[in-house]
N, C-alpha and C positions, 0 to 999 in steps of 0.2 A: 322751363328749365333754368330760367333766370333766378329761381329760388335757390339753386345750388351754385351757380356760376355768375360771377360778375366780371366781364372782360376777361374770361378765360381762367380766372382764379377761383378755386374751390373754397366754399365757405365752411370751414371747420366748426365755426360757432354753431352753425344750424345743425351740421351733422352730429355734434356732441350730444344733442338732445335724444339722439337714438340709440344712446349706450344701453346695452343689455347686460344682464347679470351673467350670462352663461359663458364661462371659459371652456376651452377644449383642452383640458390638461394631458400630461403625459402619463396615461394610464394604460391598463391592459385594453387591447382591442378585442371585438367580438370573436374574430376568427381564431385568436389565440386561446380564448376561453373554450370555444368549441373543440379545439384540439385536445386541450387538457381533459375536458369531460370525457371525450371519445377514449382517451388513454386511461380513464379510470381515476383521474385526480379531481377531487371535489373538496373545496375549502369550507370551513365552517361559517364563513362570513363573505357575502358579496354585496356590492352596491351597483346596481344597473342604472344607467341614465342615458338619455338621448332620444332623438326622434323616431328611431327605427323600431316601432312597437312590435312589428311582427317578428323581428329578430330576437327581441326580448322574450316574447312567448316561446319562440323556438328554443331558446336557451333553458327556459324554465322546463320545458317538456323534456329536453335532454337529461337535465338534472333528475327530473322525476323518474325516468326510465332507468338510469344508472343507480340511484340512490334508494329507491323505495321498492318494497315488495308489492307487486300488483294485487295480491290477494288481500292485503290490508291497507290499501292506498287511502281509503276514506278516513282511516284512523290516524294516519301519519302525515297528513298534509293539512295545512291551515293558512288561510288568507286573512290578514289584518289590514286595517286602514290607520295610518299614523295620525290623520286629522281627527279620527273618531275614537280610536282606542288609546288609553292612557299608556305612559311608559310602564307602569306597573303590569298591565295586562300583557303587553308586548314581551317584556322581560320574563314574565312568569311562563308564558308559552314557549319561549326559547329554552327553558330549563326542563321541560317535559321530555322524558325518555320515550324512544320509539316502542311500538308494540308489534312484535314479530316481524320486524323490519331492520335492515342495517341502519337506517337513519329516518329522521323526520325532516320534512321540508316546510319551513315557515316562510311565507312571502308577505312582506310589509310594504304595501303600496302608498302612494302619496308621501313618500319619505323626505321630501325636501324640507318639510317643517321640522324634522328632527335635528338637522344640522344647522338650520337658520335660526331657530327659536330656543330649543332646549336640549342641547346635545349631552350635557353632564350625566344624566342617568345611565347612559350606555357605555361610559369609559371603562367601568370595571368589568362589564361583561366582554367588551372587546379584548380586554387583556387576558381573559381566561374564558373563552367561549366553550359551550357544551359541544364536545367533539361528535356527539351522535345527532346533532341538529345542524342542518344546513339552512342558515338565515339569509334570505335575499331581499334586500331593501331595494325599492324601485322609485326613482325620482325623475324629475325633468332635467336636472343639471347637477354639477358637482364642482367643488372648489377644493383641490388637494392641499391648499395652504391652511385649511381650517383644522382645529384639533380633532374634530369628529372623524375626518377622513384619515388623519395621521394615526389615530388610535386604531381604526378599523383595518388599516393596511398591515398592521403588525401581524395579524393572523388571518387576513383575508385579502380581498382584491377589489378595486374600483373598475368597472368595466364600462366603456363607452360604446354606444350603439348608434353609429352614424352611417348614413349612405356611403358605400365604398367610393374610393376615387376611381378614375377611369380604368387604370390597370387592374386594380383589385376587383372591380365589377367584371371585367373580362375574365379574370381567373375564376371568380366565383360562378360565373355562368358555365364555364368549361367543367369545373368540379361538379356542379349540380348535374350537368348532363352525364358525366361519367358515373356519378352515383346511381343514375337511372339506366346504366348500361349502354350509353350512346356517346359518340363524338359529335361535335358540331363544327361546321366549316366557318372560316372567317366571314364569309359573305352571309351566311345564315345568321351568325352571331350579331353582326352589326345591323342587320335587317331587323332581327328581333328586338334590339335596343331601340331602333327607330320607330318601330311600331307600338312597343309596349311602354318604353321608358325605363326609368332606373329603380321603380319600385320593386323591392326583392320578392315580395309576396306574389305580385302579378307575374313577374318573371318566372318564378317556380311553377305557378300554375300552368303558364303557357308551355313551359318545358315538359311538364308531365303529360300535357296534352299531345305534344308533338312526338313523345316516345310511346304513346299508346296507338300510333297509326298502325294500320294493317301491314303486313309484309314482314320480312325478315331483315331489312336493311337497318343497320345499327348506326348510321351517320345521318345527322340532321343537315339537310341541305337548303339552299335558299329557296328553292321551289316548294319545300315543305312548309317553310314559314309563311310564304305567300298564300299557299292553299289552306292552311289551318289556323293562322293567327290573324285576328282582326286588328286593325289600327284602333287602339283604344285610348291613345294619348289625345288630349285637347290640342295640344301644340306639340309638333315634332321636335324631339330633343336635338336633332342634328340641323335644324333650320337656323338656329342662332349662329353657330360658327360659319354657316354658308352666307348669312347676311353679312357677317364681318368680313369675309373673304370678298364679297361683292362690294364692299365699302359703301353699303346702303344703310346709313345711320338712322333714318327714320324707322326702317323695318327692324334694325338691330335693337333699338331701345324698346320697341313695341314688344319684340319677342322676348327680350330679357325680362321685362315686367311680367309678361304672360307665363314664362317659365317659373318665375319666382312665385307667382300666385298659385301655380300648380304644385309647389312644393319641391321643385327641383333644387338640389343642394347647390349653392353658389361655387363651391370648390369643384364639383363635377362640371359645372358650366364652364369655369375657367380652364379646366383640363381639356375639355373639347375645343375650346376656342385656341388653346395653345397648340393642341394637335394639328389643327388646320393650318396655323401659321407656320408650323415647322414643315408641313408638307409643301406649302407654297415656297418657302425659303429653299428647301432641298430641291424642288422641281426647278427653280431658277438656276441653282448651282450646277445641276446636271445638264441643263440645256447649255449653260456656258461652257461646259467641258465637252460639248459636241454630241450629247445623246439626242436621239430622235424623241419625239413625243411618245411614240408607242414604247420605246425603251424606258423612258421615265415612268410611264404608267404601269409598267411591269415591275420595276424596282420599288415603286412606292405602293404597289398593290391597289391602284386606283381602279374601281369598278368601271367596266365599260360603259354602262348606263350613265355614269356620273362624270365621264372624262370631259366632255365638251364643257360642262359647267365649271369643272375644276380649272380648265385652262383659261376660261374667262376671268375667274378669281385671280389666277396667277398674274395675268396681264393687268388687271385693275388695282390690285392692292399697292399702295404708294411705297416705293423703295425707301423713302425716309423713315416711315413708320416701322417698316420690317427690320431696318438696321438698328434702330434704337429701342425697340420694344422689350428687349429680354431683361434688363436691369429693372424696368418697371413691372414686368410680369413676376419676377422673383420677389420684389417688394410686395406686390398685391397678394401673392400666395401666402407670404408670412403673415400679412395683415389678417387674411381670411382664417388663418389657423390660430391666431393668438389674440387678436384684437377684440375689445369689447364693443367696437362699433357695429352697427347694422351691417350685416354681410352683404346684403343686396345693394346697399349704397356704396360699399367699397367696390363691388364689381362694377356697378354703374360709373363710378368715377374713373376706374381703370379704362373702360371703354371710351370715355370722353377724353382722357389723356392720350389715348391712342389716336383719337381723331385730331387732336391738336398736333401730334407728332407728324402726322400725314400732311398737315398744312405748313408746317414749319420744321426746320432742322434743329430747332432748340427745344428742350424739354419743357413743358409748360410749368408756370409758377404754381405754387400752392402744394407741392409734393413734399412729404417729410415733416 
């Protein structure tokens, strides 16, 4: 760890080497897109980007079902590759009219090359797109400051597909359960997250399995998840916030790196850590107001099987860190959403700053 720190001061010169090209701009989010498609609104131009490949394919399927005639599907859907197909081939395909279908769907994959290398051929088409073609460009990243995206957004939308934040993920799980005709209890929901993780595809598969269980019960309970869902995570998503609560820094850093290697989004990890810290802070406040431990557990909805461990965390976590962590947390949240720096290193630095706050009542140097 001396690579990153020297006498408690973070080395930003080293971190700058990890600058990445991907900004998370202020664009349409995937759930907004799904709502628009379900409502029958389909634009002639889209640019999809982000790491949630399964959600991108789900969006394509929704557009296909809404916009194309199933009987003539093969004639009205085309998939191109921007790295292999020339702009002339792509633009010619976009101008073709549908055959016995309301629209055509043209998917252009590997689309980053279009806006990073040769965007000019597309500007005229973006200004006046074929209304009977839905063109979906798919890339890894996007930069709304470029002329390519500014031109596309005049008649289309740029849509990001990122793993949802904690609250969004909880809403998503409840919505998917409702779509399958079931409700899901809080205990079952968090156990499902603990056993499966934040991968939307895996979560949906497990929900489908849970709703196919025999019987007429339309509510998914904790015992159903225990009986029918395997623990498929390499590392439990909720172990990291528990390690932070226990002030176990060797385990915290090991779990952080493991979670990042598994592809868990840094913003989701931060939200889970923040949730744990808020629970610890609120528990201390309620105890100071005279509440018993059982009353606190009821108010905070602490599961009985995790109550003893939670109170150990509440006793262990240093008051000095808990008092001063919130401005640091807000700053880290903004960095994760907007900075070009490596997101995993931003989160690791946040945890080290928290550690220094626990040892001293002064904010460590090197921030900002």
